[in-house]
VOBA-1610 file (N, C-alpha, C; in pm, whole numbers, padded with zeros to 5 digits, always signed):
BEGIN
Met-14415+02869+01095Met-14313+02821+00993Met-14208+02929+00979Gln-14086+02886+00983Gln-13971+02975+00959Gln-13963+03017+00815Ser-13950+03142+00788Ser-13938+03193+00652Ser-13802+03158+00592Leu-13801+03134+00460Leu-13677+03118+00385Leu-13599+03244+00374Val-13665+03356+00390Val-13606+03492+00377Val-13543+03530+00513Arg-13426+03591+00508Arg-13364+03638+00626Arg-13458+03728+00705Lys-13470+03707+00833Lys-13564+03781+00917Lys-13554+03926+00904Glu-13427+03982+00911Glu-13406+04126+00900Glu-13458+04178+00762Ala-13433+04105+00657Ala-13479+04149+00522Ala-13628+04152+00516Asn-13697+04052+00568Asn-13840+04045+00572Asn-13902+04166+00647Glu-13839+04198+00761Glu-13888+04310+00844Glu-13870+04446+00766Ile-13755+04457+00701Ile-13731+04583+00626Ile-13833+04596+00513Ile-13858+04491+00439Ile-13952+04494+00326Ile-14092+04516+00380Asp-14132+04452+00485Asp-14265+04476+00545Asp-14285+04622+00582Lys-14182+04687+00642Lys-14188+04827+00679Lys-14199+04918+00551Leu-14120+04872+00449Leu-14124+04950+00321Leu-14267+04941+00263Glu-14325+04823+00267Glu-14460+04811+00213Glu-14559+04904+00276Val-14549+04919+00405Val-14637+05011+00480Val-14615+05154+00434Ala-14490+05195+00416Ala-14457+05325+00368Ala-14506+05348+00223Leu-14486+05247+00139Leu-14534+05254+00000Leu-14686+05269-00004Leu-14760+05195+00080Leu-14907+05201+00080Leu-14952+05344+00119Asp-14871+05412+00202Asp-14906+05555+00242Asp-14886+05647+00127Arg-14800+05611+00032Arg-14762+05701-00074Arg-14824+05669-00208Tyr-14843+05543-00238Tyr-14891+05498-00371Tyr-15015+05412-00355Glu-15094+05412-00458Glu-15211+05324-00461Glu-15165+05187-00514Arg-15234+05079-00469Arg-15204+04953-00525Arg-15246+04956-00675Gln-15170+04890-00756Gln-15201+04889-00901Gln-15220+04748-00946Asp-15302+04731-01048Asp-15319+04604-01107Asp-15211+04579-01207Cys-15166+04455-01216Cys-15073+04420-01323Cys-15128+04292-01392Asp-15103+04285-01517Asp-15153+04169-01595Asp-15059+04048-01571Val-15118+03936-01553Val-15036+03816-01536Val-15106+03708-01627Asn-15021+03646-01703Asn-15066+03531-01786Asn-15008+03408-01732His-15085+03299-01729His-15041+03175-01677His-15044+03070-01789Ser-14935+02993-01802Ser-14926+02884-01898Ser-14889+02761-01819Phe-14962+02655-01857Phe-14943+02522-01783Phe-14894+02419-01884Phe-14797+02345-01835Phe-14739+02234-01910Phe-14717+02118-01809Glu-14689+02001-01859Glu-14669+01887-01767Glu-14547+01919-01687Tyr-14562+01932-01555Tyr-14460+01957-01456Tyr-14389+02093-01475Leu-14452+02183-01549Leu-14396+02316-01567Leu-14507+02419-01566Tyr-14483+02527-01491Tyr-14574+02638-01480Tyr-14500+02765-01519Val-14552+02845-01608Val-14487+02972-01652Val-14580+03086-01622Arg-14522+03187-01560Arg-14597+03305-01519Arg-14535+03426-01594Glu-14620+03502-01665Glu-14576+03621-01731Glu-14641+03739-01668Cys-14558+03832-01611Cys-14610+03954-01546Cys-14580+04072-01632Val-14674+04160-01648Val-14654+04288-01715Val-14658+04395-01610Leu-14539+04462-01587Leu-14525+04559-01481Leu-14506+04692-01552Ile-14594+04789-01524Ile-14600+04913-01594Ile-14498+05017-01528Glu-14437+05100-01619Glu-14346+05201-01580Glu-14401+05280-01465Gly-14321+05299-01360Gly-14355+05375-01241Gly-14405+05292-01130Met-14440+05165-01151Met-14490+05084-01045Met-14376+05050-00938Arg-14425+05030-00816Arg-14335+04982-00710Arg-14396+04849-00671Val-14319+04739-00661Val-14370+04608-00642Val-14279+04540-00545Thr-14341+04459-00452Thr-14267+04362-00372Thr-14304+04227-00424Ser-14202+04141-00430Ser-14229+04010-00493Ser-14278+03905-00393Lys-14326+03800-00444Lys-14365+03684-00362Lys-14229+03615-00322Ile-14241+03524-00224Ile-14123+03449-00185Ile-14137+03312-00242His-14039+03279-00329His-14039+03147-00392His-13963+03043-00312Lys-14023+02924-00294Lys-13963+02821-00216Lys-13847+02755-00290His-13845+02758-00419His-13752+02680-00497His-13674+02772-00592Arg-13554+02732-00623Arg-13468+02801-00720Arg-13534+02785-00857His-13544+02892-00934His-13603+02889-01065His-13546+02995-01158Pro-13554+02974-01294Pro-13507+03076-01383Pro-13615+03180-01415Tyr-13569+03298-01448Tyr-13657+03405-01498Tyr-13594+03472-01616Val-13681+03540-01692Val-13634+03617-01812Val-13711+03752-01809Leu-13635+03854-01813Leu-13692+03986-01839Leu-13682+04009-01988Met-13796+03991-02061Met-13800+03995-02206Met-13769+04139-02257Glu-13829+04237-02190Glu-13822+04372-02235Glu-13847+04461-02114Gly-13782+04578-02115Gly-13811+04672-02005Gly-13689+04693-01916Ala-13704+04766-01809Ala-13600+04789-01710Ala-13658+04810-01574Ala-13584+04759-01477Ala-13630+04772-01336Ala-13506+04788-01244Glu-13516+04870-01146Glu-13426+04875-01036Glu-13478+04769-00935Val-13392+04677-00900Val-13433+04562-00819Val-13344+04560-00690Trp-13411+04552-00573Trp-13337+04536-00451Trp-13341+04393-00413Ile-13220+04332-00385Ile-13201+04193-00349Ile-13119+04191-00221Asp-13172+04114-00120Asp-13108+04103+00006Asp-12962+04063-00010Lys-12873+04128+00067Lys-12727+04105+00066Lys-12658+04146-00064Ile-12734+04196-00159Ile-12674+04248-00285Ile-12700+04399-00295Gly-12817+04444-00269Gly-12854+04584-00278Gly-12930+04606-00408Trp-12922+04731-00456Trp-12998+04768-00579Trp-12920+04729-00702Lys-12990+04682-00800Lys-12932+04639-00927Lys-13026+04675-01042Leu-12972+04737-01140Leu-13048+04769-01260Leu-13050+04646-01352Ile-13173+04602-01387Ile-13187+04494-01477Ile-13262+04542-01597Glu-13204+04518-01715Glu-13264+04563-01838Glu-13280+04442-01936Gly-13396+04435-02001Gly-13422+04327-02094Gly-13361+04352-02227Pro-13328+04241-02296Pro-13344+04107-02251Pro-13239+04064-02149Tyr-13286+03984-02050Tyr-13195+03948-01938Tyr-13246+03812-01889Tyr-13150+03722-01862Tyr-13182+03589-01806Tyr-13118+03588-01665Gly-13192+03535-01571Gly-13135+03522-01435Gly-13199+03400-01363Val-13146+03378-01246Val-13187+03266-01164Val-13230+03319-01026Thr-13345+03289-00978Thr-13393+03329-00845Thr-13358+03212-00748Pro-13276+03241-00647Pro-13251+03142-00544Pro-13371+03122-00452Ala-13385+03005-00399Ala-13498+02983-00303Ala-13489+03087-00190Gly-13606+03138-00147Gly-13610+03230-00038Gly-13591+03373-00079Thr-13585+03407-00207Thr-13566+03544-00250Thr-13691+03626-00234Arg-13681+03743-00182Arg-13789+03838-00179Arg-13730+03970-00227Arg-13788+04027-00335Arg-13735+04144-00400Arg-13826+04260-00386Val-13767+04379-00410Val-13842+04505-00425Val-13807+04558-00562Leu-13905+04600-00636Leu-13884+04642-00772Leu-13936+04787-00794Lys-13863+04868-00863Lys-13907+04998-00910Lys-13903+04986-01064Ile-14016+04996-01129Ile-14020+04972-01271Ile-13984+05100-01345Ile-13876+05092-01420Ile-13822+05208-01492Ile-13884+05219-01633Arg-13889+05113-01703Arg-13961+05095-01832Arg-14046+04971-01826Thr-14171+04975-01878Thr-14263+04863-01872Thr-14189+04732-01897Cys-14209+04634-01798Cys-14140+04508-01804Cys-14237+04396-01841Tyr-14178+04302-01922Tyr-14241+04174-01952Tyr-14155+04072-01889Trp-14198+04020-01767Trp-14116+03938-01683Trp-14169+03794-01676Leu-14093+03697-01717Leu-14138+03558-01717Leu-14068+03479-01607Thr-14141+03397-01532Thr-14078+03305-01437Thr-14120+03162-01475Phe-14030+03066-01453Phe-14054+02927-01493Phe-14036+02843-01366His-14142+02759-01341His-14147+02683-01212His-14177+02537-01247Gly-14073+02452-01215Gly-14100+02310-01222Gly-14184+02270-01101His-14261+02165-01113His-14344+02119-01001His-14379+01968-01025Pro-14415+01901-00917Pro-14448+01757-00925Pro-14592+01723-00942Leu-14672+01825-00985Leu-14820+01814-00981Leu-14880+01762-01120Gly-14794+01718-01209Gly-14847+01674-01341Gly-14896+01782-01422Glu-15018+01771-01482Glu-15071+01871-01573Glu-15176+01957-01502Thr-15157+01988-01378Thr-15255+02071-01308Thr-15266+02209-01364His-15388+02264-01359His-15409+02406-01393His-15462+02481-01273Asp-15444+02418-01157Asp-15498+02480-01035Asp-15392+02571-00973Leu-15419+02701-00981Leu-15324+02802-00933Leu-15301+02793-00783Asp-15409+02756-00706Asp-15393+02742-00561Asp-15295+02633-00529Asp-15311+02517-00594Asp-15224+02407-00569Asp-15077+02441-00611Leu-15064+02504-00727Leu-14930+02544-00771Leu-14862+02645-00677Glu-14936+02742-00632Glu-14881+02844-00541Glu-14847+02781-00408Ala-14927+02684-00364Ala-14895+02621-00235Ala-14762+02547-00245Tyr-14729+02494-00363Tyr-14600+02425-00381Tyr-14488+02527-00404Ile-14511+02631-00476Ile-14408+02723-00524Ile-14383+02836-00430Ile-14485+02895-00367Ile-14478+03018-00294Ile-14487+02995-00145Glu-14396+03062-00071Glu-14399+03060+00078Glu-14513+03155+00119Pro-14601+03112+00206Pro-14710+03198+00250Pro-14654+03325+00323His-14697+03436+00279His-14661+03566+00339His-14754+03670+00286Asp-14799+03763+00376Asp-14883+03872+00332Asp-14798+03984+00264Asn-14806+03991+00136Asn-14738+04099+00062Asn-14834+04210+00045Glu-14824+04313+00127Glu-14920+04423+00126Glu-14908+04507+00004Phe-14795+04508-00062Phe-14779+04592-00184Phe-14761+04514-00306Met-14776+04382-00306Met-14774+04304-00427Met-14891+04351-00509Cys-14865+04380-00635Cys-14976+04431-00716Cys-15083+04328-00723Thr-15208+04381-00730Thr-15324+04290-00743Thr-15321+04238-00886Ile-15359+04110-00897Ile-15331+04040-01020Ile-15461+03988-01082Pro-15517+04062-01182Pro-15626+03998-01256Pro-15558+03902-01352Ser-15591+03777-01348Ser-15513+03680-01426Ser-15594+03625-01547Gln-15507+03578-01636Gln-15565+03516-01756Gln-15486+03384-01776Gln-15562+03280-01799Gln-15496+03148-01816Gln-15476+03127-01965Ile-15352+03088-02001Ile-15325+03053-02138Ile-15260+02914-02137Glu-15326+02822-02192Glu-15280+02685-02185Glu-15188+02660-02304Asn-15067+02612-02274Asn-14972+02569-02375Asn-14965+02661-02495Lys-14925+02787-02470Lys-14914+02885-02578Lys-14837+02837-02697
//
């Protein structure tokens, strides 16, 4: 399957992940999941000092940085400082690198055709492009239904 991410960008980030794994330990980050009819909301808590590579989203979707600050690398844009509160849109095929400056509370919103599913595997199969993210933080998750 051809990636939505530009080949050169994927290769650069893959190499960066290897270098990061040599220098930093993988860290856990808290993720809360909320499920609504045709809407899935993911809240990630990223701790100051973390280095993170993002998943690759198949579809354009909004995100909100509620609080915190991160330096974010985006293909064809470069490094950008994002400070909360901040609203943005993730284009399909975006893969980011983040350096967390101040602890971040990051929300993403994903529409989907799966009704009222609470099955993360099904949701991720629809939302996320398969890719081994070696430095994506490990995610102990907590499900929160219709907060």
